C-alpha positions as CSV (number, residue, x, y, z in Angstrom):
1,X,96.3,96.2,95.8
2,X,92.4,96.2,95.4
3,X,92.8,99.8,93.4
4,X,95.3,98.1,90.9
5,X,92.5,95.3,90.3
6,X,89.7,97.4,90.1
7,X,91.7,99.5,87.5
8,X,92.9,96.8,85.6
9,X,89.4,95.1,85.4
10,X,87.8,98.1,84.3
11,X,90.4,98.8,81.8
12,X,90.4,95.8,80.2
13,X,86.5,96.1,80.2
14,X,87.1,99.6,78.2
15,X,89.5,97.7,76.0
16,X,87.1,95.4,74.6
17,X,84.1,97.9,74.7
18,X,85.6,101.1,73.0
19,X,87.5,102.0,70.2
20,X,90.9,102.9,70.4
21,X,91.2,106.3,70.8
22,X,88.5,106.5,72.9
23,X,90.1,103.9,75.1
24,X,93.7,105.7,75.0
25,X,91.4,109.0,76.4
26,X,89.8,107.0,79.4
27,X,93.1,104.8,79.8
28,X,95.0,108.4,80.5
29,X,92.1,109.5,82.9
30,X,92.0,106.7,84.6
31,X,96.0,106.8,85.2
32,X,96.1,110.4,86.2
33,X,93.4,109.4,88.6
34,X,95.1,106.3,90.1
35,X,98.7,108.5,90.1
36,X,96.7,111.1,92.0
37,X,95.1,108.8,94.9
38,X,98.8,107.2,95.3
39,X,100.1,110.7,95.9
40,X,97.5,111.1,98.3
41,X,98.4,107.7,100.1
42,X,101.9,108.5,100.2
43,X,101.0,111.9,101.8
44,X,99.3,110.0,104.4
45,X,102.1,107.2,105.1
46,X,104.7,109.9,105.0
47,X,102.6,111.9,107.8
48,X,102.0,108.4,109.7
49,X,105.7,107.6,109.7
50,X,106.6,111.1,110.9
51,X,104.3,110.7,113.6
52,X,105.9,107.6,114.6
53,X,109.3,108.7,114.5
54,X,108.8,111.5,117.0
55,X,107.2,109.2,119.3
56,X,109.8,106.8,119.4
57,X,112.4,109.4,119.6
58,X,110.8,110.8,122.6
59,X,110.6,107.5,124.0
60,X,113.9,106.9,123.2
61,X,115.2,110.0,124.9
62,X,113.1,109.6,128.1
63,X,114.7,106.0,128.6
64,X,118.3,107.6,128.1
């Protein structure tokens, strides 16, 4: 959530300070970078889910 708020604040500032073409180029760069960060977070979360799932499966097999 913090990243989105920061991105929105920066984008609003650039919108007010630059011409439209410059704003669009900056916007594209920011959105691309934001997407890359989200993809990295997704990979990390998937890895954590896999690890915890394996632990749970191991615990379930031990209890059976």
